[in-house]
Short mmCIF file of the C-alpha atoms (twelve columns), coordinates in Angstrom:
data_MODEL
# 
_entry.id   MODEL 
# 
loop_
_atom_site.group_PDB 
_atom_site.id 
_atom_site.type_symbol 
_atom_site.label_atom_id 
_atom_site.label_alt_id 
_atom_site.label_comp_id 
_atom_site.label_asym_id 
_atom_site.label_seq_id 
_atom_site.Cartn_x 
_atom_site.Cartn_y 
_atom_site.Cartn_z 
_atom_site.pdbx_PDB_model_num 
ATOM 1   C CA . MET A 1   0.002   0.032  0.034   1 
ATOM 2   C CA . ARG A 2   1.481   3.385  -1.093  1 
ATOM 3   C CA . LEU A 3   1.556   6.247  1.357   1 
ATOM 4   C CA . VAL A 4   -0.796  9.138  0.455   1 
ATOM 5   C CA . GLY A 5   -0.662  12.694 1.887   1 
ATOM 6   C CA . LEU A 6   -3.874  14.803 2.513   1 
ATOM 7   C CA . ILE A 7   -3.713  18.530 2.923   1 
ATOM 8   C CA . GLY A 8   -6.703  18.872 5.256   1 
ATOM 9   C CA . GLY A 9   -8.413  21.237 7.741   1 
ATOM 10  C CA . MET A 10  -10.389 23.012 4.944   1 
ATOM 11  C CA . SER A 11  -12.634 22.265 6.913   1 
ATOM 12  C CA . ALA A 12  -11.924 19.983 9.779   1 
ATOM 13  C CA . GLU A 13  -15.449 18.465 9.220   1 
ATOM 14  C CA . SER A 14  -14.701 17.404 5.725   1 
ATOM 15  C CA . THR A 15  -11.170 16.148 6.663   1 
ATOM 16  C CA . ALA A 16  -12.849 13.855 9.164   1 
ATOM 17  C CA . TYR A 17  -15.169 12.624 6.259   1 
ATOM 18  C CA . TYR A 18  -12.116 12.037 4.010   1 
ATOM 19  C CA . TYR A 19  -10.371 10.000 6.752   1 
ATOM 20  C CA . GLN A 20  -13.567 7.915  7.418   1 
ATOM 21  C CA . THR A 21  -13.931 7.320  3.705   1 
ATOM 22  C CA . PHE A 22  -10.328 6.354  3.081   1 
ATOM 23  C CA . ASN A 23  -10.452 3.749  5.755   1 
ATOM 24  C CA . ARG A 24  -13.843 2.372  4.729   1 
ATOM 25  C CA . LEU A 25  -12.661 1.949  1.136   1 
ATOM 26  C CA . VAL A 26  -9.576  0.289  2.142   1 
ATOM 27  C CA . ARG A 27  -11.418 -2.143 4.497   1 
ATOM 28  C CA . GLU A 28  -14.001 -2.907 1.729   1 
ATOM 29  C CA . ARG A 29  -11.257 -3.807 -0.735  1 
ATOM 30  C CA . LEU A 30  -8.834  -5.581 1.550   1 
ATOM 31  C CA . GLY A 31  -11.080 -6.787 4.487   1 
ATOM 32  C CA . GLY A 32  -10.308 -7.737 7.982   1 
ATOM 33  C CA . LEU A 33  -8.315  -5.102 9.974   1 
ATOM 34  C CA . HIS A 34  -6.802  -3.201 7.078   1 
ATOM 35  C CA . SER A 35  -6.892  0.557  7.228   1 
ATOM 36  C CA . ALA A 36  -5.481  3.412  4.949   1 
ATOM 37  C CA . ARG A 37  -1.734  4.372  4.904   1 
ATOM 38  C CA . LEU A 38  -2.534  8.110  5.182   1 
ATOM 39  C CA . LEU A 39  -0.563  11.207 6.246   1 
ATOM 40  C CA . ILE A 40  -2.786  14.373 7.121   1 
ATOM 41  C CA . TRP A 41  -1.385  17.925 7.250   1 
ATOM 42  C CA . SER A 42  -4.246  19.779 8.867   1 
ATOM 43  C CA . LEU A 43  -4.269  23.519 8.303   1 
ATOM 44  C CA . ASP A 44  -5.953  26.167 10.362  1 
ATOM 45  C CA . PHE A 45  -8.826  27.128 8.099   1 
ATOM 46  C CA . ALA A 46  -9.546  30.660 9.565   1 
ATOM 47  C CA . PRO A 47  -6.423  32.261 7.860   1 
ATOM 48  C CA . ILE A 48  -7.046  30.384 4.587   1 
ATOM 49  C CA . ALA A 49  -10.758 31.531 4.492   1 
ATOM 50  C CA . ALA A 50  -9.467  35.118 5.138   1 
ATOM 51  C CA . LEU A 51  -7.092  34.817 2.077   1 
ATOM 52  C CA . GLN A 52  -9.977  33.415 0.043   1 
ATOM 53  C CA . ALA A 53  -12.243 36.338 1.066   1 
ATOM 54  C CA . ALA A 54  -9.399  38.896 0.207   1 
ATOM 55  C CA . GLY A 55  -8.673  37.139 -3.095  1 
ATOM 56  C CA . ASP A 56  -5.065  36.489 -2.172  1 
ATOM 57  C CA . TRP A 57  -4.937  33.044 -3.751  1 
ATOM 58  C CA . ALA A 58  -1.136  33.245 -4.293  1 
ATOM 59  C CA . THR A 59  -0.513  33.405 -0.471  1 
ATOM 60  C CA . ALA A 60  -3.020  30.696 0.273   1 
ATOM 61  C CA . GLY A 61  -1.406  28.663 -2.546  1 
ATOM 62  C CA . ALA A 62  2.014   29.129 -0.822  1 
ATOM 63  C CA . VAL A 63  0.592   27.836 2.344   1 
ATOM 64  C CA . LEU A 64  -0.758  24.784 0.660   1 
ATOM 65  C CA . ALA A 65  2.520   24.319 -1.228  1 
ATOM 66  C CA . ASP A 66  4.309   24.216 1.996   1 
ATOM 67  C CA . ALA A 67  2.096   21.559 3.413   1 
ATOM 68  C CA . ALA A 68  2.519   19.501 0.303   1 
ATOM 69  C CA . ARG A 69  6.318   19.764 0.611   1 
ATOM 70  C CA . ARG A 70  6.145   18.629 4.174   1 
ATOM 71  C CA . LEU A 71  3.923   15.614 3.340   1 
ATOM 72  C CA . GLU A 72  6.407   14.641 0.573   1 
ATOM 73  C CA . GLY A 73  9.208   15.017 2.944   1 
ATOM 74  C CA . ALA A 74  7.469   12.721 5.377   1 
ATOM 75  C CA . GLY A 75  7.114   10.038 2.644   1 
ATOM 76  C CA . ALA A 76  4.022   10.705 0.915   1 
ATOM 77  C CA . GLU A 77  3.936   9.200  -2.539  1 
ATOM 78  C CA . ALA A 78  0.978   11.365 -3.857  1 
ATOM 79  C CA . ILE A 79  -0.863  14.499 -2.596  1 
ATOM 80  C CA . LEU A 80  -4.536  15.290 -2.212  1 
ATOM 81  C CA . ILE A 81  -5.968  18.611 -1.424  1 
ATOM 82  C CA . GLY A 82  -9.065  17.913 0.804   1 
ATOM 83  C CA . ALA A 83  -11.293 20.739 -0.604  1 
ATOM 84  C CA . ASN A 84  -12.738 21.629 -3.847  1 
ATOM 85  C CA . THR A 85  -12.321 25.388 -3.540  1 
ATOM 86  C CA . MET A 86  -8.514  25.217 -2.915  1 
ATOM 87  C CA . HIS A 87  -7.965  23.441 -6.167  1 
ATOM 88  C CA . LEU A 88  -7.968  26.877 -7.567  1 
ATOM 89  C CA . VAL A 89  -4.164  26.718 -6.391  1 
ATOM 90  C CA . ALA A 90  -3.716  23.157 -7.491  1 
ATOM 91  C CA . ASP A 91  -1.056  24.013 -10.119 1 
ATOM 92  C CA . GLN A 92  0.995   25.954 -7.500  1 
ATOM 93  C CA . VAL A 93  0.758   22.952 -5.076  1 
ATOM 94  C CA . ALA A 94  1.725   20.443 -7.734  1 
ATOM 95  C CA . ALA A 95  4.856   22.614 -8.863  1 
ATOM 96  C CA . ALA A 96  6.144   22.315 -5.279  1 
ATOM 97  C CA . VAL A 97  6.528   18.587 -5.182  1 
ATOM 98  C CA . GLN A 98  7.767   15.815 -7.193  1 
ATOM 99  C CA . VAL A 99  5.135   13.413 -6.470  1 
ATOM 100 C CA . PRO A 100 1.651   13.378 -8.325  1 
ATOM 101 C CA . LEU A 101 -1.157  15.600 -7.128  1 
ATOM 102 C CA . ILE A 102 -4.490  13.722 -7.442  1 
ATOM 103 C CA . HIS A 103 -6.945  16.315 -8.684  1 
ATOM 104 C CA . ILE A 104 -10.488 16.370 -7.335  1 
ATOM 105 C CA . GLY A 105 -11.765 17.706 -10.749 1 
ATOM 106 C CA . ASP A 106 -10.431 14.702 -12.599 1 
ATOM 107 C CA . ALA A 107 -11.911 12.275 -10.187 1 
ATOM 108 C CA . THR A 108 -15.302 14.151 -10.364 1 
ATOM 109 C CA . ALA A 109 -15.136 14.090 -14.206 1 
ATOM 110 C CA . ALA A 110 -14.362 10.495 -14.292 1 
ATOM 111 C CA . ALA A 111 -17.389 9.714  -11.887 1 
ATOM 112 C CA . LEU A 112 -19.730 11.817 -14.146 1 
ATOM 113 C CA . GLU A 113 -18.456 10.052 -17.269 1 
ATOM 114 C CA . ALA A 114 -19.162 6.743  -15.589 1 
ATOM 115 C CA . ILE A 115 -22.871 7.638  -15.234 1 
ATOM 116 C CA . GLY A 116 -23.223 9.375  -18.466 1 
ATOM 117 C CA . SER A 117 -23.732 12.785 -17.174 1 
ATOM 118 C CA . ARG A 118 -22.994 15.708 -19.483 1 
ATOM 119 C CA . ARG A 119 -25.002 18.454 -17.749 1 
ATOM 120 C CA . PRO A 120 -24.618 18.201 -14.053 1 
ATOM 121 C CA . LEU A 121 -25.740 20.848 -11.521 1 
ATOM 122 C CA . LEU A 122 -22.570 22.153 -9.565  1 
ATOM 123 C CA . LEU A 123 -23.160 22.943 -5.814  1 
ATOM 124 C CA . GLY A 124 -20.355 24.451 -3.904  1 
ATOM 125 C CA . THR A 125 -18.819 27.581 -2.708  1 
ATOM 126 C CA . ARG A 126 -19.205 30.789 -4.774  1 
ATOM 127 C CA . PHE A 127 -15.478 30.391 -5.786  1 
ATOM 128 C CA . THR A 128 -16.182 26.906 -7.113  1 
ATOM 129 C CA . MET A 129 -19.396 27.685 -8.753  1 
ATOM 130 C CA . GLU A 130 -18.346 30.919 -10.415 1 
ATOM 131 C CA . MET A 131 -14.755 30.656 -11.164 1 
ATOM 132 C CA . GLY A 132 -13.305 28.781 -14.191 1 
ATOM 133 C CA . PHE A 133 -10.784 26.636 -12.414 1 
ATOM 134 C CA . TYR A 134 -13.318 23.954 -11.809 1 
ATOM 135 C CA . ARG A 135 -15.959 24.391 -14.477 1 
ATOM 136 C CA . ASP A 136 -13.296 24.638 -17.172 1 
ATOM 137 C CA . ARG A 137 -11.693 21.450 -16.184 1 
ATOM 138 C CA . LEU A 138 -14.956 19.592 -16.445 1 
ATOM 139 C CA . ALA A 139 -15.596 21.388 -19.818 1 
ATOM 140 C CA . ALA A 140 -12.349 20.221 -21.158 1 
ATOM 141 C CA . ARG A 141 -13.981 16.678 -20.657 1 
ATOM 142 C CA . GLY A 142 -17.120 17.628 -22.470 1 
ATOM 143 C CA . ILE A 143 -19.083 18.265 -19.293 1 
ATOM 144 C CA . GLU A 144 -21.164 21.403 -19.079 1 
ATOM 145 C CA . ALA A 145 -21.669 22.232 -15.317 1 
ATOM 146 C CA . LEU A 146 -24.727 24.152 -14.480 1 
ATOM 147 C CA . ILE A 147 -24.913 26.505 -11.466 1 
ATOM 148 C CA . PRO A 148 -27.714 27.975 -9.441  1 
ATOM 149 C CA . ASP A 149 -28.748 31.576 -9.825  1 
ATOM 150 C CA . GLU A 150 -26.999 34.514 -8.044  1 
ATOM 151 C CA . ALA A 151 -29.141 34.560 -4.991  1 
ATOM 152 C CA . ASP A 152 -28.961 30.755 -4.417  1 
ATOM 153 C CA . ARG A 153 -25.250 30.727 -4.956  1 
ATOM 154 C CA . ALA A 154 -24.785 33.379 -2.276  1 
ATOM 155 C CA . ARG A 155 -27.209 31.357 0.087   1 
ATOM 156 C CA . LEU A 156 -25.327 28.034 -0.500  1 
ATOM 157 C CA . HIS A 157 -22.016 29.871 0.115   1 
ATOM 158 C CA . ALA A 158 -23.225 31.182 3.414   1 
ATOM 159 C CA . ILE A 159 -24.537 27.740 4.459   1 
ATOM 160 C CA . ILE A 160 -21.229 26.105 3.695   1 
ATOM 161 C CA . TYR A 161 -19.047 28.649 5.614   1 
ATOM 162 C CA . ASP A 162 -21.475 29.655 8.531   1 
ATOM 163 C CA . GLU A 163 -22.905 26.291 9.125   1 
ATOM 164 C CA . LEU A 164 -21.383 23.105 7.614   1 
ATOM 165 C CA . CYS A 165 -17.689 24.118 8.222   1 
ATOM 166 C CA . GLN A 166 -18.622 24.903 11.758  1 
ATOM 167 C CA . ALA A 167 -20.509 21.388 12.326  1 
ATOM 168 C CA . VAL A 168 -23.857 22.971 12.261  1 
ATOM 169 C CA . ILE A 169 -26.368 20.765 10.333  1 
ATOM 170 C CA . SER A 170 -29.750 22.394 10.022  1 
ATOM 171 C CA . PRO A 171 -32.889 20.628 8.668   1 
ATOM 172 C CA . ALA A 172 -34.055 24.179 7.443   1 
ATOM 173 C CA . SER A 173 -30.845 24.667 5.506   1 
ATOM 174 C CA . LYS A 174 -31.260 21.055 3.952   1 
ATOM 175 C CA . ALA A 175 -34.678 22.041 2.717   1 
ATOM 176 C CA . GLU A 176 -33.219 25.269 1.269   1 
ATOM 177 C CA . VAL A 177 -30.507 23.400 -0.672  1 
ATOM 178 C CA . LEU A 178 -32.954 20.679 -1.823  1 
ATOM 179 C CA . ALA A 179 -35.051 23.381 -3.192  1 
ATOM 180 C CA . ILE A 180 -32.191 25.017 -5.016  1 
ATOM 181 C CA . THR A 181 -31.558 21.554 -6.617  1 
ATOM 182 C CA . ALA A 182 -35.150 21.403 -7.691  1 
ATOM 183 C CA . LYS A 183 -34.851 24.505 -9.854  1 
ATOM 184 C CA . ALA A 184 -32.155 23.088 -11.976 1 
ATOM 185 C CA . ALA A 185 -33.902 22.501 -15.281 1 
ATOM 186 C CA . GLY A 186 -31.995 20.218 -17.714 1 
ATOM 187 C CA . ALA A 187 -29.561 18.939 -15.065 1 
ATOM 188 C CA . ASP A 188 -28.877 15.151 -15.506 1 
ATOM 189 C CA . ALA A 189 -26.909 14.854 -12.131 1 
ATOM 190 C CA . VAL A 190 -25.868 16.761 -9.108  1 
ATOM 191 C CA . ILE A 191 -22.275 17.337 -7.998  1 
ATOM 192 C CA . PHE A 192 -21.619 17.826 -4.287  1 
ATOM 193 C CA . ALA A 193 -18.629 20.094 -5.210  1 
ATOM 194 C CA . CYS A 194 -18.041 21.124 -1.692  1 
ATOM 195 C CA . THR A 195 -16.571 18.469 0.574   1 
ATOM 196 C CA . GLU A 196 -18.969 19.345 3.318   1 
ATOM 197 C CA . ILE A 197 -22.247 18.999 1.260   1 
ATOM 198 C CA . GLY A 198 -22.287 15.397 1.850   1 
ATOM 199 C CA . LEU A 199 -22.753 16.009 5.624   1 
ATOM 200 C CA . LEU A 200 -25.964 17.785 4.888   1 
ATOM 201 C CA . LEU A 201 -27.472 15.899 2.037   1 
ATOM 202 C CA . SER A 202 -27.611 12.237 1.014   1 
ATOM 203 C CA . PRO A 203 -27.774 11.004 -2.530  1 
ATOM 204 C CA . ASP A 204 -31.145 9.358  -1.328  1 
ATOM 205 C CA . ASP A 205 -32.461 12.875 -0.856  1 
ATOM 206 C CA . LEU A 206 -32.396 13.549 -4.560  1 
ATOM 207 C CA . SER A 207 -33.999 11.979 -7.628  1 
ATOM 208 C CA . LEU A 208 -31.009 12.729 -9.851  1 
ATOM 209 C CA . PRO A 209 -27.797 10.738 -9.633  1 
ATOM 210 C CA . VAL A 210 -25.168 12.354 -7.237  1 
ATOM 211 C CA . VAL A 211 -21.366 12.503 -7.388  1 
ATOM 212 C CA . ASP A 212 -20.057 13.287 -4.053  1 
ATOM 213 C CA . THR A 213 -16.608 14.843 -4.668  1 
ATOM 214 C CA . ALA A 214 -15.123 13.814 -1.348  1 
ATOM 215 C CA . ILE A 215 -16.027 10.236 -1.858  1 
ATOM 216 C CA . VAL A 216 -14.744 10.048 -5.407  1 
ATOM 217 C CA . HIS A 217 -11.561 11.919 -4.601  1 
ATOM 218 C CA . ALA A 218 -10.881 9.536  -1.755  1 
ATOM 219 C CA . GLN A 219 -11.543 6.626  -4.061  1 
ATOM 220 C CA . ALA A 220 -8.934  8.086  -6.363  1 
ATOM 221 C CA . GLY A 221 -6.494  8.240  -3.583  1 
ATOM 222 C CA . VAL A 222 -7.132  4.632  -2.550  1 
ATOM 223 C CA . ASP A 223 -6.847  3.566  -6.234  1 
ATOM 224 C CA . PHE A 224 -3.428  5.088  -6.220  1 
ATOM 225 C CA . SER A 225 -2.457  3.661  -2.730  1 
ATOM 226 C CA . LEU A 226 -3.477  0.095  -3.800  1 
ATOM 227 C CA . GLY A 227 -2.006  0.358  -7.203  1 
# 
């Protein structure tokens, strides 16, 4: 089993979800008492969130690049960034290390292709929904990601940062997000393109197929680890 390094803490809630998913997948594949060989470098999210809000992505990228170098130095043979939004700086992180960066967008695109989706609804932070780093990567694979309207994007962003990242799970917010998904005319799937959304919604809550990016990203990490 190859050793995988995860840059976490963005948020701590989703990093715990990653850890549980990694170990569940390894146990399902290998059985018995097997668990994942996984290093986690957990960042303090508050300074990162402040850099996001200020648009200082270069400084945020430098923080993540340093974490990646530290993971590589500790023996990690591949790096994962445990957040969708911070893949905006994925190229900066990848350039800082010699080992591969397993990109969440590629894992998501592969999962969408597997279910035949070409027009999924993208749910995430405003950065992920509105900036090209994510949607353009899907478009390069022939996938046109739809996004909610501006008011719904703002509300979803607030739910993520003010609630889910702080371990607040609200039935009222769940109903709001489900209402947002119900407006998506022409969508053939839903992407949980924030690694916390799976804490609020279950695929069983939706009539459309769901790709939970935290799960498919962890699956890609386990695929690498087990070779």
